[in-house]
N, C-alpha and C positions, 0 to 999 in steps of 0.2 A: 526420423525427421530431424532430430537434434544431433546431427553429425558433428563430432568434435572438430574445431578449427582453432588454431592459435590466433589470438587477437592481440591488438596493440597493447591493451592494458596488461595482458598476461606477460608480455616481454618486459614492460616497465616494472611490474611487480617483482619478477624474477631477477632482473638486473640489480635493482635496489637491494633486494635481499642478499644477493651474492656479494655485492660490494661492501655492505656494512656488516655482514656477519663476521668479517675479519677485523672490525674496528676495535682497537685495544684500549681506548681511553676511558671506557665505561663498560660496566657489565649489565646495563639496562636490558639489552636485547639478547643476552646470552641465554640459551635454552628456550627461546621462543619457538613455538611450533608455527610454521608458515605454510599454509595451503593455498593453492590457487583458487580463484573464484570460479564458480560454475559458469559454463559457457552461455553466452547469449545465443539467440537463435537467428541464423542468417536468413530465415524465411520471414522475419519481421519486416513488414512493409516500410518501417522506418528503422533500419538496422543500426545497432550500436557496434562500432568497430574498435573501440578503445576509449581511453580517457579523453575528455573533451576540454576545449578552451572555454573560458567564461564568455558570457554574453557581452556584446559590445555596446548595446543601447540600453540605458537604464530605464526601467519602467516608471520611476517615480521622480518627478521634477524636484522634489525636496532634497534629493541627493546631490550634493555639490559635484560639479565636474572636475574639481581639483583632485589630482591623483597622487598617491604616495605608494611607492614600492618599498616594502619593509626591508630595511638594511640589516641583514643578518649579523654582520660583524659589529656594527654599531650597538646593536641591542643584545649581542652575545646569545644568539638563538641557534642552538644546534639544529642541523637539518639532515642528520644521519641516523635517525631512529635511536637516539640515546637521551638520557637525562630528562625524563618526562616532566618532573616538577619544575626544573629550570626552564625548559622549553615553554611550558604553560605560562609561568609567571612572566617571562620576558616577552613572549609573543603577545600576551595580554597588555603588557605595558606599552608595547609598540603600537598596538591598535588604539588604545586609549589616548596616547599622545597624538596620534594622527587625527583622531576625531576632535580633540581639544584644539588642534591647530587649524581646524576648518577643512580638512580633507574629507571628501565624501566617498571616493573610490580608493580602497586599500587593497593592494595586490600582494599576494604571497608568492615568492619565487619558488622555483623547482626545488624539490628536496623531500625528505621523509621526516615528518615532524611527529615525534612521540609525545603525547600529552596526557594529562591526568594528574590530579593531586587531591589531597584530603579535603573533602567538603564537610562531611560529618560522618557519624558512625555507619550510615547506610548509603551515603551519596559520595561518589567520586566526581569532583568538579573538572570541567573542561574550560573552553573559551566562551565568553559571553559577548554579545554584540549590542550596541546602543542604537538609538534612533538615527535615521537618515544616513545609512551607511551601506555600501556595497563591498562585501568581502569576497574578492575574486582570487581563486586559486589558479596558479599556473597549471596548464594541462598536465605537467609532470610533477605536480605537488601532491603529496599524500599526507593527510592528517590521520593519525592512528591513536585510538585510546589505548593506553598502556594496560597490561594485565592487572587486574585488581580483584578483590573479593567482595565488592559492594553490590547490594541489590539494585541500586539505581546509579545511572550516570547520564549526562548529556555531553557529548563531544562538543557540540556548539549549541548554546542556549540563547533563545530570543524570548524574553519575558517582559510583557507590558511595553513593547516597543513597536514603532511604526516606521514604514519606509525602509525596509531591510532587504538586501539581496545577498544570497549565497550562491555562488556559481563557479563551475569549473573544477577540474581535478578529481580527487578521490578522498572520501572519508570512510575510515574503517573502524569497526568496533573490536573488542577484545575476545570475541567468541572463541577463537582457537586456543586461547590461553587463560580464560577466565577461571577463577577459583571459587568454588561453590561452598563457601562457609555457611553453615546453618545459622539462621537467625534464632531469636529467642524461642519461637514456637517450633523449631526444628525444620521449618520449610527451607528448601534449597532451590526453588525455581528460578530466582534471580532473573526475572523477565522484564525488568524496567531499565535496562541499559540501552540508551537510544543515541542515535547519531545527530539528529537535529531535533531539538525540542522547541516548539512554538507554543507559548503559554499565556494565560491570563487574558489581558485585553489587547494583545498584539494585533495589529492591523497592517495590511499592505505589505505582505512578506512574500518574496519569490525565491524558490529553490529551483535552479535550472542548470542543466548540463553537468550534473555531478554523478559520479559512481558512489552509491551508498551501500555499503556491504559489511557483512559479518557483525552486525549489531547483536548484542545479547538479547535485546528486545526488538525495537522497531527501527526501520530506516528513518522515518519521520513520525514524531508523535505530536499531535495537537491536543491540548487540554485547555478548554475555554472557561467561560464564566460559570460560576456555581449553579447548582440546581435552583430553579425558580427565578434566576436573574435573566434579564435580557442578554442575548448572546453578543458579546463585544469582541470575541476573537473572530475576525472576519477579513474577507478580501485576501485570501491566501492562494498563491499559484504554485503548483508543483508540476514542472514541465520538463520533458525530455531528459529524464534521469534513468540510470540503470540501477535498479534495486536488486541486489544479488545476495543470497545466502544469509538473509537476516533471520533471526531465530524465532521471533514471535509474529511480527507483521512487517509488510512493506511499509504501509502507511496506516496509522490509527487516528481516527477522528473521535475524540472524547469531548465533544462540545465544540462546535464550529459553525460558521455561516459564510455563505458566498465563497465557496472553495472551488477551485478549478484544478483537476488532476488530469493532465493530458499528455499524450505521446511518450509515456514512460514504458520501459520494459520491466516488469515486476515478476521475479522468478526465483525458484528454489528457496521459497520461504519454508522453513522447517525447523523443528527443535523443541518448541514448547507451545502449548495451545494459546490462541486458536489456530495460528499458522496460516493466515489468509494474506492475500496480496493487499487488499484494502479492507479495513474493518471500521464500519460506522457504528459506534456504540457509545452513546453519551453517558451512560450510567447516571441518568437523571438530568444531565445537562442537555441543552438544546443543540441538535444537529439539523440544519436546514439549508436549502438553496445550494445544493452541491452538484457539480457537473463532473462526471468521470467519462472521458471520451478518448478514442483513438489510442488506447493503451494495448499492450501485448502482454498477456498473462500466460505463464506456463510453469509447470513443476512446483506448484504451491500445495503443500501437503494437506492443509485443512480445506482450502478452496481458494477461489480467486477474489470474490467480493462477498461480504456479509453486511446486511443493513438491518440492524435491530430496531432502530428508532428514527432514522433520518426522514425528514419531511421535504417534499418537493426536490427529490433527487433525480437527476437525469443520467442514465447510464447508456451510452450510445457509441456505436462504431468501434467496439472493442473486439479483440480476438482472444478467446479463452481456450487454451489447450491443456490437456492433462499432462502430456509429455510421455515419452517412451519409457522412461525409467522412474515413473512416479505413480502413486496411487492417492486418490482423494480420500479424505475422511468424510467431510460433509458434502462436498460437491461444488461445482463451479460457481453458481449464484444461489445464495441463501438469504432469506429475509423473514422478518416477523410480521404478523398480520397488521400491526398498528403503524408500521412504516408505510410511507407512500412514495411511489416513484414511477418513472417511465423507463422501461427497458426496451430499447429499439435498435435495430440494425446491427446486432451483434452476431458473431459466429462462435458457436460453442461446441466443443468436441470432447467426448469422453472415450476412454480406451478400455477401462476396466470398471467394474461396479464399485460404488462407494458404500459406506455404512448406511446411506440413505437410498440405496438402490440406484437405478439408472436415471437420476433426475438432474438435468442440467440447470433447471430453475425450480427451486423448492421453497415453499412458504411454510415456516414453522408456526405452530399455534398451540392453543391450550383450551380449556373449557370456559374461560372468561369471554365475555362479549367483546367484540371489536368496538373500540371507542373513538377511533379516528374515522370520520365520515368520508374522507377523501378516497377517490378511486385510483387504483394502480393500473397503468396501461402497459401492455406487453405486445409489441408488434414488430413485424418485419425482421424477425430473428431467424437464423438457421441453426438448428440443433442436430448434431451428428451423433448417432448412436446413443441418444438420450432424449428425455422429454421433460414434461412439467408435472408437478404434483402440488396441489394446494388443498388444505383441509381446515375445517372449523373457522371459516372466515367469510368475508363478503367483499363486494365492490371491486370486481375485476373485469377489465375489458381486454380480451385477448384476440388479436386478429392478424391475418396475413403472415403467419409463421409457417416455416417449413420444418417438419420433423422427419429426418432421414433415419429409418429404423428407430423410431421414437414413439412417443405417446402423449396423450393428454389425460390426466387423471384428477378427479375432484371428489372430495368427501365432505358432506355437511357444509355446503357453500350456498350463499344466497347472493342475489344480484350479480350473477355471472353472465357475461356476454361473450359468445364465441362466434367469430365471423371469419370465413374464408381461410381457415387453417387447413394445412395439407399434411396428413400423416401417412407415412409409408412404413409398413411393418408386416411381418408374416402372420401375425395373430391379431384378428380383429378385436377380440376381447382384451387384448393387451393395449392395443392402439388407443381406444377410447373407453374410459372407465368412469362411472358415475355412481355415487351413493348419497342419496338425500341431497340432491342439488336442484336449485331453482334459478331461473333466469331466462335467457333466450339464446337461440343459436340458429345460424343460417349459413349456407354456402360452404360448409366444411366438406372435405373429401378424405376418403380412405383409399390408398393406392390408386389415386387418380380418378376415382369414381365418387359421385355424390354420396354423402353419408348423412342420414337423417338423425338429428339429435333433438327429440321432442321436449325441449325445456320450456317451462312456463314459470311465470312469477307467482302463480296461484298455489302451486303444490310442489313439493320436492319430488324428483324423479330418480329412479334407480335404473342404471343401464350397464350390464356386462361387468359388474364389479367382481373381481377375483379375490376370494377370501383366502 
């Protein structure tokens, strides 16, 4: 399915690499390893054919319509993949000046900008953006984090800011050339090198039409208000981006609210755990009111989406493919029982078994009681060569799903509703499995014929459990 095709961004990347590998005024890029990005999938209904131009209409009226195109000669900004510290300092000075002069739209011309400078002993600093600004990269502009040995970096940081747009071009991490110096405890995972960091009480931030690739950590990281506080990192839009070859995650939500993630291709996430396309994991911070729709996931090593604690999450109209040359560790969709969400109208395909068996939708649990009273709804999904498994939980409404060579399996569940699900499989006792399950069921079928599931709320039922 993922037949290699040369795409526009690949030509751009190779041309820039060829031209500037012979540049003699600096040794910044000498010895760099440069590998091409993994292919996007031409079968994506919204295909990505290369680097993109920035958006033309700004989503926030607070951004001034006055435009400034950064003058590289005036600011002495290299655009040939050399002199990272100088490029960082001078590019930041140009951006700051433009904002002080009242410009809202700041354009970065074509070129390859190597950035990164000392922040502290564990952090490599990049570019920071202020309030009420659109930072627009030319289609042929590349911002690349220079090789470093730091645990953390943000190529572009938005911290406690509002009304910010990042759009167009390419942002690259240093994954191919990172130096894994052990920290004091000997650890070398270095999984916090990110391309776009949205932090604190940032609001009204849009990242759109960007290639985000080769981060040592995440393509986009959101870290919001601390545990116990009202969530003030909110109203974030991540739209129409190509997330490729990021090492930890495509997008991580570590505290966020009112987030929209749509029409992205998120693929080839691999390198260090968890290795998911999207990870909703607040670590005590609040994640709520999140929409993930119309995205195309493939070749993500851990899985495509994991929701450990998100509340009122809508996951709809997405395509999730394992990929011909990839194997899942966890599986396409994974969540914890105290998360609550709606999973609807998605197409999920597995090719080989994961560590969690053939489960396209899996609910993790433990012996503790479910404390979130909300119901999770799963409906109108198509699962190919996989099924669903939920255990030690409650409050599920599952209906109108099609499992092609799949299954529905439940263990120690209460308040489960199953309606009009269709399971096709060669083994009836694999197709429908129950152990200590209560709830109600009606109009479900096995291989096109009615299948009776005598669930009641009065007592748990066992049916065809394979030990």
